[in-house]
GUROBA-547729 format. One record per residue (C-alpha): residue in three letters; x, y, z; residue number from 1. Coordinates in Angstrom, 3 decimals, always signed. Each point is the difference from the previous one (the first is absolute). Example, Ala and Ser with C-alpha at 12.3 -4.5 7.8 and 13.67 -1.06 7.14 Angstrom:
<'ala',<+12.300,-4.500,+7.800>,1>;
<'ser',<+1.370,+3.440,-0.660>,2>;
// end
This chain:
<'met',<+0.000,+0.000,+0.000>,1>;
<'ser',<+1.405,+3.417,-0.948>,2>;
<'ser',<+0.508,+2.733,+2.580>,3>;
<'thr',<-2.677,+2.106,-1.730>,4>;
<'ser',<-2.536,-2.808,+0.297>,5>;
<'ala',<+0.879,-0.519,+3.652>,6>;
<'ile',<-0.558,+3.681,+0.751>,7>;
<'glu',<-3.309,-0.009,-1.848>,8>;
<'glu',<-1.156,-3.077,+1.895>,9>;
<'lys',<+0.881,+1.635,+3.311>,10>;
<'arg',<-1.979,+3.101,-0.964>,11>;
<'leu',<-3.069,-2.161,-0.646>,12>;
<'asp',<+0.228,-2.263,+3.046>,13>;
<'his',<-2.645,+2.095,+1.739>,14>;
<'val',<-2.695,-1.098,-2.472>,15>;
<'gln',<-2.275,-2.608,+1.572>,16>;
<'his',<-0.851,-3.090,-2.012>,17>;
<'his',<-3.693,+0.898,-0.375>,18>;
<'phe',<+0.770,+3.238,-1.886>,19>;
<'val',<+0.890,+0.178,-3.676>,20>;
<'asn',<+2.584,+2.736,+0.475>,21>;
<'ser',<+1.173,+2.790,+2.291>,22>;
<'asp',<-2.459,+2.532,-1.414>,23>;
<'gln',<-2.996,-2.214,+0.721>,24>;
<'gln',<+1.217,-0.587,+3.559>,25>;
<'phe',<+0.469,+3.743,+0.509>,26>;
<'glu',<-3.473,+0.863,-1.321>,27>;
<'ser',<-1.605,-2.699,+2.152>,28>;
<'ala',<+1.776,+1.246,+3.119>,29>;
<'lys',<-0.992,+3.578,-0.759>,30>;
<'met',<-3.633,-0.997,-0.533>,31>;
<'gly',<+0.053,-1.876,+3.301>,32>;
<'met',<+1.262,+3.105,+1.791>,33>;
<'trp',<-2.715,+2.159,-1.559>,34>;
<'val',<-2.625,-2.491,+1.236>,35>;
<'phe',<+1.558,+0.179,+3.467>,36>;
<'ile',<-0.053,+3.812,-0.131>,37>;
<'val',<-3.728,-0.095,-0.829>,38>;
<'thr',<-0.642,-2.128,+3.112>,39>;
<'glu',<+2.023,+2.476,+2.071>,40>;
<'val',<-2.035,+2.900,-1.342>,41>;
<'leu',<-3.182,-1.863,+0.939>,42>;
<'met',<+1.298,-0.604,+3.526>,43>;
<'phe',<+0.949,+3.636,+0.558>,44>;
<'gly',<-3.244,+0.977,-1.742>,45>;
<'gly',<-1.946,-1.465,+2.911>,46>;
<'leu',<+1.897,+2.225,+2.424>,47>;
<'phe',<-0.502,+3.034,-2.225>,48>;
<'ala',<-3.738,-0.786,-0.071>,49>;
<'ala',<-0.072,-0.094,+3.814>,50>;
<'tyr',<+1.896,+3.291,+0.076>,51>;
<'ile',<-2.500,+1.648,-2.364>,52>;
<'ala',<-3.031,-1.314,+1.872>,53>;
<'tyr',<+1.154,+1.164,+3.430>,54>;
<'arg',<+1.184,+3.330,-1.354>,55>;
<'ala',<-3.475,+0.569,-1.463>,56>;
<'trp',<-1.572,-0.842,+3.371>,57>;
<'tyr',<+2.472,+1.906,+2.209>,58>;
<'pro',<+1.610,+2.809,-2.047>,59>;
<'glu',<+0.717,+2.076,+3.099>,60>;
<'leu',<+1.807,-2.978,+1.570>,61>;
<'tyr',<+2.405,-0.282,-2.920>,62>;
<'leu',<+0.785,+3.717,+0.108>,63>;
<'glu',<+0.681,-0.102,+3.716>,64>;
<'ala',<+1.899,-3.299,+0.112>,65>;
<'ser',<+2.265,+0.795,-2.936>,66>;
<'thr',<+1.551,+2.806,+2.034>,67>;
<'gln',<+1.748,-2.708,+2.031>,68>;
<'leu',<+1.881,-1.201,-3.086>,69>;
<'asn',<+3.306,+1.618,-0.900>,70>;
<'ala',<-0.400,+1.211,-3.583>,71>;
<'phe',<+3.673,+1.008,-0.199>,72>;
<'trp',<+1.338,-3.493,+0.608>,73>;
<'gly',<-2.758,-1.455,-2.131>,74>;
<'gly',<+1.197,+2.279,-2.796>,75>;
<'val',<+3.611,-1.038,+0.568>,76>;
<'asn',<-1.022,-3.649,-0.299>,77>;
<'thr',<-1.849,+0.817,-3.218>,78>;
<'phe',<+3.146,+1.460,-1.569>,79>;
<'val',<+2.012,-2.963,+1.331>,80>;
<'leu',<-2.261,-2.511,-1.763>,81>;
<'ile',<-0.121,+2.039,-3.210>,82>;
<'gly',<+3.801,+0.014,+0.025>,83>;
<'ser',<+0.057,-3.756,+0.560>,84>;
<'ser',<-2.254,-0.510,-3.032>,85>;
<'leu',<+2.562,+1.898,-2.081>,86>;
<'thr',<+2.907,-2.100,+1.266>,87>;
<'val',<-1.830,-3.288,-0.527>,88>;
<'ala',<-0.749,+1.095,-3.580>,89>;
<'met',<+3.701,+0.780,-0.426>,90>;
<'ala',<+0.811,-3.464,+1.365>,91>;
<'ile',<-2.201,-1.580,-2.666>,92>;
<'arg',<+1.676,+2.080,-2.683>,93>;
<'ser',<+3.433,-1.003,+1.263>,94>;
<'ala',<-0.972,-3.675,-0.224>,95>;
<'gln',<-1.225,+0.511,-3.554>,96>;
<'leu',<+3.359,+1.535,-0.942>,97>;
<'asn',<+2.085,-2.691,+1.739>,98>;
<'gln',<+1.217,+2.590,+2.507>,99>;
<'ile',<+0.024,-2.306,+3.011>,100>;
<'lys',<+1.912,+2.432,+2.199>,101>;
<'gly',<-2.600,+2.673,-0.717>,102>;
<'leu',<-2.756,-2.501,+0.731>,103>;
<'ile',<+1.463,-0.824,+3.402>,104>;
<'ile',<+0.623,+3.653,+0.899>,105>;
<'asn',<-3.551,+1.041,-0.888>,106>;
<'leu',<-1.438,-2.916,+1.937>,107>;
<'tyr',<+2.030,+1.019,+3.054>,108>;
<'ile',<-1.256,+3.580,-0.301>,109>;
<'thr',<-3.585,-1.234,-0.314>,110>;
<'ile',<+0.420,-2.195,+3.076>,111>;
<'gly',<+1.451,+2.949,+1.903>,112>;
<'leu',<-2.931,+2.233,-0.935>,113>;
<'ala',<-2.483,-2.721,+0.952>,114>;
<'leu',<+1.690,-0.392,+3.385>,115>;
<'thr',<-0.111,+3.779,+0.453>,116>;
<'phe',<-3.757,-0.134,-0.604>,117>;
<'met',<-0.427,-2.727,+2.612>,118>;
<'val',<+2.163,+1.795,+2.588>,119>;
<'ile',<-2.083,+3.169,-0.365>,120>;
<'lys',<-3.151,-2.096,+0.290>,121>;
<'tyr',<+1.370,-1.667,+3.143>,122>;
<'phe',<+0.518,+3.335,+1.750>,123>;
<'glu',<-3.403,+1.196,-1.183>,124>;
<'tyr',<-1.699,-3.088,+1.408>,125>;
<'ser',<+2.011,+0.177,+3.235>,126>;
<'asp',<-1.020,+3.601,+0.614>,127>;
<'lys',<-3.690,-0.755,-0.479>,128>;
<'leu',<-0.035,-3.171,+2.053>,129>;
<'ala',<+1.803,+1.783,+2.844>,130>;
<'lys',<-2.880,+2.513,+0.078>,131>;
<'gly',<-2.587,-2.769,+0.010>,132>;
<'ile',<-0.973,+0.500,-3.647>,133>;
<'ala',<-0.524,-3.662,-0.776>,134>;
<'pro',<-2.526,-1.925,-2.094>,135>;
<'gly',<-3.366,-1.234,+1.230>,136>;
<'asn',<-0.541,-0.583,+3.702>,137>;
<'tyr',<+3.649,+0.774,+0.734>,138>;
<'tyr',<-0.617,+3.696,-0.718>,139>;
<'thr',<+0.457,+2.002,+3.238>,140>;
<'tyr',<+0.977,+3.446,-1.287>,141>;
<'asp',<-2.084,+2.830,+1.503>,142>;
<'gly',<+1.260,+2.785,-2.257>,143>;
<'leu',<-2.899,-0.406,-2.447>,144>;
<'glu',<-3.577,+0.646,+0.986>,145>;
<'his',<-1.671,-2.130,-2.654>,146>;
<'glu',<-1.297,-3.259,+1.472>,147>;
<'lys',<+0.758,-1.905,-3.241>,148>;
<'ala',<+3.652,+1.051,-0.210>,149>;
<'asn',<+1.112,-3.617,+0.328>,150>;
<'ile',<-1.756,-0.785,-3.308>,151>;
<'phe',<+2.193,+2.397,-1.957>,152>;
<'phe',<+3.179,-1.325,+1.556>,153>;
<'ser',<-1.088,-3.601,-0.483>,154>;
<'ile',<-0.300,+0.728,-3.717>,155>;
<'tyr',<+3.292,+1.894,+0.096>,156>;
<'tyr',<+1.877,-2.905,+1.570>,157>;
<'met',<-1.591,-2.583,-2.297>,158>;
<'met',<+0.833,+1.939,-3.159>,159>;
<'thr',<+3.512,+1.123,+0.920>,160>;
<'gly',<+0.792,-3.259,+1.801>,161>;
<'leu',<-0.959,-2.122,-3.010>,162>;
<'his',<+2.019,+2.327,-2.195>,163>;
<'gly',<+2.950,-0.356,+2.379>,164>;
<'ile',<-0.188,-3.790,-0.336>,165>;
<'his',<+0.243,+0.416,-3.768>,166>;
<'val',<+3.034,+2.259,+0.403>,167>;
<'thr',<+1.665,-2.641,+2.195>,168>;
<'val',<-0.699,-2.705,-2.578>,169>;
<'gly',<+1.473,+2.264,-2.695>,170>;
<'ile',<+3.178,+0.473,+2.052>,171>;
<'gly',<+0.353,-3.769,+0.299>,172>;
<'leu',<-0.479,-0.475,-3.741>,173>;
<'met',<+2.617,+2.609,-0.847>,174>;
<'ile',<+2.526,-1.526,+2.396>,175>;
<'trp',<-0.583,-3.296,-1.818>,176>;
<'leu',<+0.573,+1.773,-3.331>,177>;
<'val',<+3.311,+1.401,+1.268>,178>;
<'val',<+1.151,-3.484,+1.001>,179>;
<'lys',<-0.938,-1.368,-3.421>,180>;
<'ala',<+1.569,+2.954,-1.812>,181>;
<'lys',<+3.309,-0.534,+1.811>,182>;
<'lys',<-0.059,-3.576,-1.288>,183>;
<'lys',<-0.414,+1.433,-3.523>,184>;
<'val',<-3.351,-1.700,-0.495>,185>;
<'phe',<-1.482,+2.979,-1.830>,186>;
<'his',<+0.991,+1.337,-3.397>,187>;
<'ser',<-1.604,+1.702,-2.998>,188>;
<'gly',<-1.630,-3.271,-1.011>,189>;
<'tyr',<-1.410,-0.759,+3.448>,190>;
<'tyr',<-1.140,+2.658,+2.445>,191>;
<'thr',<-3.581,-1.175,+0.600>,192>;
<'pro',<+0.203,-0.043,+3.842>,193>;
<'val',<+1.384,+3.544,-0.047>,194>;
<'glu',<-2.824,+1.353,-2.159>,195>;
<'ile',<-2.697,-1.941,+1.885>,196>;
<'thr',<+1.278,+1.323,+3.329>,197>;
<'gly',<+0.072,+3.480,-1.529>,198>;
<'leu',<-3.682,-0.302,-0.929>,199>;
<'tyr',<-0.794,-1.041,+3.568>,200>;
<'trp',<+1.968,+2.931,+1.394>,201>;
<'his',<-1.785,+2.491,-2.238>,202>;
<'leu',<-3.288,-1.345,+1.425>,203>;
<'val',<+1.290,+0.646,+3.528>,204>;
<'asp',<+0.927,+3.539,-1.005>,205>;
<'ile',<-3.333,+0.744,-1.680>,206>;
<'ile',<-2.002,-1.253,+2.987>,207>;
<'trp',<+1.886,+2.370,+2.303>,208>;
<'ile',<-0.574,+2.910,-2.377>,209>;
<'phe',<-3.732,-0.581,+0.602>,210>;
<'leu',<+0.347,-0.600,+3.748>,211>;
<'phe',<+1.971,+3.159,+0.697>,212>;
<'pro',<-2.591,+2.594,-1.058>,213>;
<'leu',<-2.976,-2.087,+1.170>,214>;
<'leu',<+1.372,-0.294,+3.531>,215>;
<'tyr',<+2.393,+2.904,+0.536>,216>;
<'leu',<-1.409,+2.851,-2.118>,217>;
<'ile',<-3.697,-0.163,+0.812>,218>;
<'asp',<-0.220,+3.624,+1.076>,219>;
// end
């Protein structure tokens, strides 16, 4: 076997036996991710529906309760996630161009931005919980007069908490991509996991772009 044939075979060893070629495998994986994204939108859609219903019933509650949220740090986190969407897109482009070093660097930056988001969220949660601003029956804060204040914060914790879980999953996926990239698994002919993870991360970003104004900028 010639060296050229050996290299070509190595570049195609990612193709599973039930796919005709690399392109078909890529398109199937991408379609699968889009189906998954639809299910995620439906899941968050239920929470958005609850948000809309309770806001229609208690508009004054939402105005009053939102004053307890720090719009500055919420805005910082928004810019952090928008920046991470840019770097993950650059990581995909690097993989397409066989720039493995660039791929790894952009993944590291994206991971760093995601961790920054979670650290800010940790301090935000800690501050509220220390005041007694907790979900459901655990709500003990007396700084708001509205008797249904715990409803708003229950929705707040469900929406931002579920989003935080998605951010954590994204961090894990990108760490896995870094490990694979260092082993030179990805190249211009095979970067499917990178692009699929990028699609997932853009979903995480878009969801937050909706959550930020709905929760922090009500007034």
